[in-house]
N, C-alpha and C positions, 0 to 999 in steps of 0.2 A: 531641402537637401537630404535630411534623414529619411523622409518618406520615399523619395525617389530611390535612395540607396536600398531601402527595404524592399521596395517593389521590384527592383531588379535582382535582388539577392534571394528573395523567398522562392521564386520558381526553381532556381538552381538547387537550393537546399531541399526542396520537395522532391526534385528528380533524384538527388543523391540518396535520399531516404527510401524512395521507391526501388532504386537499383540495389540497395544494400538490405538484404532480408534479415540481417542480424538486428537491425533497429526494430523490425516488427516483432521479432522474438523477444527482445528486451522489453518492449512495451507490454507484450502479453504476460511476461513474468512479473512485471511491475503491477499489472492489474490483479493477477492472482495473489501476489503478496499483500496488496491493499485489502482485498476481500478477506483473506485469512486474518489480517490484523484486526479488521472490524469484528470478525467472528470471535476471535480470542478476547478482545476487550469487552464485547457484549456478554460472552460467557462468564468472564471474570466478574463483571458487574452483577450478573444474575446469581452466580454460585458463591461469590465472595462472602456475603453476610452469613449464609448458612454454614459455610466452611469455617468461618471464624467462630461461630457458636460451638461447632463440633470440637475444634481445637481447644477452646476455653473449657469445655466440659472434660475433655481428656486431661488437660493440665490440672484442673481442680481435683480430679480423682487421683492423680498421682501424688 
């Protein structure tokens, strides 16, 4: 029952997404945001320890 419902409903949903270009733009923006998030987290993981050492040195000199 559920499978037959999904098989009849999925082509209609796919057609609606193809007809609506906003969905494509939203997906593109989501992919860009995901790539940027990975880059930010990767950079924070790489730079974080050295930045922490720098802040600790500055704090100890004050």
